[in-house]
C-alpha positions in Angstrom: 0.2 -0.1 -0.1 2.8 2.3 1.1 5.0 1.6 -2.0 1.8 1.9 -4.4 1.3 5.3 -2.8 4.7 6.4 -3.4 4.6 5.2 -7.1 1.5 7.1 -7.7 3.1 10.1 -5.9 6.1 9.9 -8.2 3.8 9.7 -11.3 2.0 12.8 -10.2 5.1 14.5 -9.1 6.7 13.9 -12.7 3.9 16.3 -14.1 4.5 18.9 -11.4 8.4 18.6 -11.9 8.2 19.0 -15.6 5.8 22.0 -15.3 8.2 23.5 -12.7 11.2 23.1 -15.0 9.5 25.2 -17.8 8.4 27.9 -15.3 12.0 27.9 -13.8 13.9 28.0 -17.2 12.0 31.0 -18.3 12.3 32.6 -14.9 16.0 32.2 -14.6 16.8 33.8 -17.8 14.2 36.4 -18.1 13.2 37.1 -14.3 9.7 37.1 -15.5 6.8 34.8 -14.1 4.9 33.5 -17.2 1.3 33.2 -15.9 0.2 32.1 -19.3 2.4 29.2 -19.2 -0.4 26.7 -18.6 -2.8 28.2 -21.2 -0.1 28.3 -23.7 0.3 24.5 -23.3 -3.5 24.1 -23.2 -3.7 25.7 -26.6 -1.1 23.3 -28.0 -3.1 20.4 -26.7 -6.1 21.4 -28.7 -3.8 21.6 -31.7 -2.8 18.1 -31.0 -6.3 17.0 -30.7 -7.0 18.4 -34.1 -4.2 16.9 -35.7 -5.1 13.5 -34.0 -8.9 13.8 -35.1 -7.4 14.4 -38.8 -5.9 11.0 -38.7 -2.3 11.7 -37.5 -1.0 9.4 -34.9 -0.4 10.4 -31.4 3.3 10.3 -31.5 3.5 12.0 -34.7 1.2 14.6 -33.5 3.2 15.2 -30.5 6.5 15.7 -32.6 4.6 18.2 -34.8 3.0 20.1 -32.0 6.4 20.2 -30.0 7.9 22.0 -33.1 4.8 24.3 -33.4 4.9 25.1 -29.6 8.5 26.2 -29.9 7.6 28.7 -32.8 4.6 29.8 -30.6 6.9 30.5 -27.7 9.4 32.5 -29.8 6.3 34.6 -31.3 5.0 35.3 -27.8 8.4 36.6 -26.7 9.3 38.3 -29.8 6.1 40.3 -30.4 4.6 40.6 -27.1 7.0 40.9 -24.5 10.4 42.2 -26.1 8.9 45.6 -27.0 8.2 46.1 -23.1 11.2 44.5 -21.6 13.2 47.7 -21.5 10.3 49.7 -20.4 8.5 47.9 -17.5 8.5 44.5 -15.7 4.9 45.1 -14.5 3.8 45.5 -18.1 5.3 42.2 -19.2 3.3 40.4 -16.2 0.1 42.1 -17.4 0.7 41.0 -20.9 0.9 37.3 -19.7 -2.1 37.7 -17.6 -3.8 39.0 -20.8 -2.4 36.3 -22.9 -3.9 33.7 -20.4 -7.3 35.1 -20.9 -6.9 35.5 -24.7 -6.0 31.9 -25.1 -8.8 30.6 -22.9 -11.2 32.6 -24.9 -9.8 31.4 -28.4 -9.9 27.8 -27.2 -13.6 28.2 -26.2 -14.6 30.0 -29.4 -12.8 27.6 -31.8 -13.3 24.2 -30.0 -16.1 24.9 -27.5 -16.4 24.1 -23.9 -17.1 20.3 -24.3 -14.4 18.0 -22.8 -12.5 16.0 -25.6 -10.1 13.2 -25.0 -6.7 12.3 -26.3 -5.2 8.6 -26.6 -2.5 7.8 -24.2 0.8 7.6 -25.8 1.6 4.1 -24.5 -0.9 1.5 -23.6 -1.0 -2.1 -22.3 -1.3 -4.1 -19.0 0.7 -2.7 -16.1 3.7 -4.4 -14.9 3.3 -6.1 -11.4 6.3 -6.5 -9.2 5.8 -9.1 -6.2 8.1 -9.5 -3.3 8.4 -9.6 0.5 7.4 -5.9 0.4 4.0 -6.8 -1.1 2.8 -5.9 -4.6 3.7 -2.8 -6.5 1.8 -2.0 -9.7 3.6 0.2 -12.3 1.3 1.5 -15.0 3.0 1.9 -18.4 2.0 5.7 -18.6 3.7 6.1 -15.1 6.8 4.5 -16.4 6.7 6.8 -19.5 6.2 9.9 -17.3 9.2 9.0 -15.3 11.4 8.3 -18.5 10.2 11.6 -20.0 11.2 13.5 -16.7 14.7 11.9 -16.8 15.4 12.5 -20.5 14.0 16.1 -20.1 16.2 16.8 -16.8 19.4 15.3 -18.4 19.0 17.0 -21.5 18.4 20.6 -19.8 21.4 19.8 -17.5 23.7 18.9 -20.4 22.3 21.9 -22.3 23.0 24.3 -19.5 26.4 23.0 -18.6 28.1 21.9 -21.8 26.9 23.8 -24.8 27.4 27.4 -25.9 23.7 28.2 -25.8 23.6 27.0 -22.1 26.5 29.0 -21.1 25.0 32.1 -22.8 21.7 31.3 -20.8 23.6 31.2 -17.5 25.6 34.3 -18.4 22.3 36.3 -19.2 20.6 34.9 -16.1 23.5 36.3 -13.9 24.0 39.6 -15.6 22.3 40.7 -18.9 24.5 43.8 -19.5 27.7 42.0 -18.6 26.8 39.2 -21.0 25.9 41.6 -23.7 29.3 43.1 -23.4 30.9 39.6 -23.7 29.2 39.3 -27.3 26.2 37.5 -26.3 22.7 38.5 -27.7 20.3 38.5 -24.9 17.3 38.6 -27.1 18.5 35.5 -28.7 19.0 33.8 -25.5 15.6 34.8 -23.9 13.8 33.5 -27.1 15.4 30.1 -26.6 14.4 30.0 -23.0 10.7 30.6 -24.3 10.9 28.2 -26.9 12.3 25.4 -24.7 10.1 26.3 -21.7 6.8 26.4 -24.0 7.7 23.0 -25.6 8.2 21.5 -22.0 4.7 22.8 -21.0 3.2 21.3 -24.1 4.7 17.9 -23.0 3.1 18.2 -19.8 -0.2 19.0 -21.2 -0.4 16.3 -24.0 0.8 13.5 -21.3 -1.8 14.9 -18.9 -4.5 15.1 -21.3 -5.7 11.4 -21.2 -6.0 12.0 -17.3 -7.8 15.4 -17.3 -9.4 15.5 -20.7 -9.0 18.2 -23.2 -10.6 21.5 -21.7 -9.9 25.2 -21.6 -9.0 24.9 -17.9 -7.3 21.5 -18.1 -3.7 23.3 -17.2 -4.7 25.4 -14.2 -4.0 22.7 -11.6 -0.6 21.5 -13.2 0.3 25.3 -13.4 -0.4 25.9 -9.7 1.4 22.7 -8.9 4.3 23.6 -10.9 4.7 27.1 -9.3 4.3 25.3 -6.0 7.1 22.8 -6.7 9.3 25.6 -8.1 8.9 27.5 -4.7 9.6 24.4 -2.8 12.7 23.3 -4.7 13.8 27.0 -5.2 13.0 29.2 -8.1 16.5 29.6 -9.2 17.3 25.9 -9.3 16.2 23.5 -12.0 17.3 20.5 -9.9 15.0 22.0 -7.2 12.3 22.1 -9.7 12.6 18.3 -10.2 13.1 17.5 -6.7 10.3 20.0 -5.5 7.8 18.4 -7.9 8.4 14.8 -6.9 8.4 15.7 -3.2 5.0 17.6 -3.7 3.5 14.5 -5.5 4.6 11.9 -2.9 3.3 14.2 -0.1 0.0 14.6 -1.7 -0.5 10.9 -2.2 0.7 10.0 1.2 -1.8 12.4 2.7 -4.5 11.2 0.4 -4.0 7.7 1.4 -3.5 7.9 5.0 -5.4 11.1 6.3 -7.8 12.6 3.9 -8.2 12.6 0.0 -10.3 15.8 0.1 -7.6 17.7 2.2 -4.5 16.3 0.5 -3.8 19.5 -1.4 -4.6 21.7 1.5 -2.2 19.8 4.0 0.5 19.3 1.6 0.6 23.0 0.9 0.4 23.6 4.7 3.6 21.5 5.0 5.3 23.2 2.2 4.6 26.6 3.9 6.2 25.3 7.1 9.3 24.1 5.1 9.6 27.5 3.6 9.3 29.3 6.8 12.4 27.4 7.8 14.0 27.6 4.5 12.5 30.5 2.5 14.8 30.2 -0.6 13.5 26.5 -0.9 15.3 23.3 -0.9 17.9 24.0 -3.4 17.5 27.6 -3.9 20.5 30.0 -3.3 20.1 32.6 -0.5 20.1 36.0 -2.0 22.9 38.2 -0.8 22.7 42.0 -1.1 25.3 44.7 -0.4 24.3 47.0 2.2 
């Protein structure tokens, strides 16, 4: 029972971790909280649904939509946020709020409010592991989620540490003006972060659609939990995003199984608040140091 709860928690936590990675990646490079993150992914899921309805296979549709989502992320950054970047940070936040509402309205107008379904990317009988510890059930979709999380995390880590683009992202996140003086184009780097972050959000939405169905509000919960995971792990740490999401998923499922399913979100958030009171920068976040 306990092991099954942990496995389910890791499955839910994989969604939260992936959502948090996309949010943190954009925030680290731009310093901007993208409140339209979930609805941008939601809109891409509707595009996926349309492609599948036209006869394209789920995997092929995913590949196409990931590419489209990167272009979408670039367009949002280039044409709505970049003109305001040197003027007002608050204005950019308002733009992301506006985009959130615009995308929800567009999805409702184009596809309606009726729930729609997407097939799972992988199907089949679950794997059952028996031993002295009892019986543990691994659903294929859960294993796919964990595999995707590992692949995305390793790819982001290698990109960030060992490529010119990753080094440029780190430089811009540390000091944009200094990076520019070193010959780095901040606009290009920021566009890359939006492209990758939007693609990761789309991946979360497509993988989660078989659970939640395709609807204009389908990503609200995952976005909130992604924000929570990022805060728990540390908003300036990609490792914290991964660990924070997995920890949040396990805490939720243990509370739901042993205390109250109705209170699992409330109690898990209360625990996180207590943790943050002890360590405000999160589990892996760095403490901000200011000159006085």
